N, C-alpha and C positions, 0 to 999 in steps of 0.2 A: 579396739577401735583405735587408732594411730594419729597421731597430731596434726594430719591432713587435712583441708578441708576441700580443697579442690585441687585436680592433680587433670592435666591433660599431658597425654604420649602419644607425639607425634602426628598431630593433629592441623588435617589439608583441609580446605576448603577453597572449592573456584567456582568465579558466575561466568556465564554466557557458553558459548560453543564455539569450536573453529577458532577461525582469526579474532572474533572477539572474546575469547576465556583471557579470562584475568585470577589469578592467584592471587588469591586474598591473604591466607593462613598457609603456610608454607613448613611444614613441620617442626607446629610451635609445641613446648617441652616447659610446663608451667605448674610450680604448686604453688597453695596459698592456704598458712597454718593458722587454725582457729587463733582466732583473738591478735591476728595480722594484721595491721593496717595496710593496703597497698593503693598503688596511683599507677594507672593506667597511660602514659604519656607518648606524641608522638604524633606527627604531623595528620593532617586530614586526609582520608584513604588508606591509611597503611593497616587498618584490620581492628582496632580499640575496639568498635562497638560489633565485630565481625564475633570476638573473641568472646565477649560479654552472651553476646545472643547465644551460642555453642553451648556457652558453659550453663546459659539459663534455661537446657534446652528447646527452643523456640528455633533455633537453626540445626539442623543434622549438619552431619562430618561427611565427605568425602573418604577419608580415610583416617585410621589414629581411632584414638580411646578418651572419652573423657572421664571421670568419678566425681559423684558430690559427693561426700560422707562416706568414704568407701564405697556406695554403690556406682555400678557403671549406668551411664544414664541409656545405653541401648536398650539393655535390659530391664529398664522401667515399664510399665505398663503406661499406654499415654495417657489414661486418666488420671494416675497420678500424677505427672508431671502437670499436667493443664492444669490442677485444680487449684 
């Protein structure tokens, strides 16, 4: 196991459809190492909560990959994620 706790690779997430579609996460690449203290900062509506929800596995992505402790979230059993 490497030193990376969380990794996102080209993560995209949008809400709405048609003219109301809003791209919240646009090809986000992110890495957090074990023991590292990070802060997500930015203005209201920039995607901080959406990114955290994607990392927590409570919100799916439209495109890209999320890994937590070397486990791709899309491969985990939903029972494991929600327990």
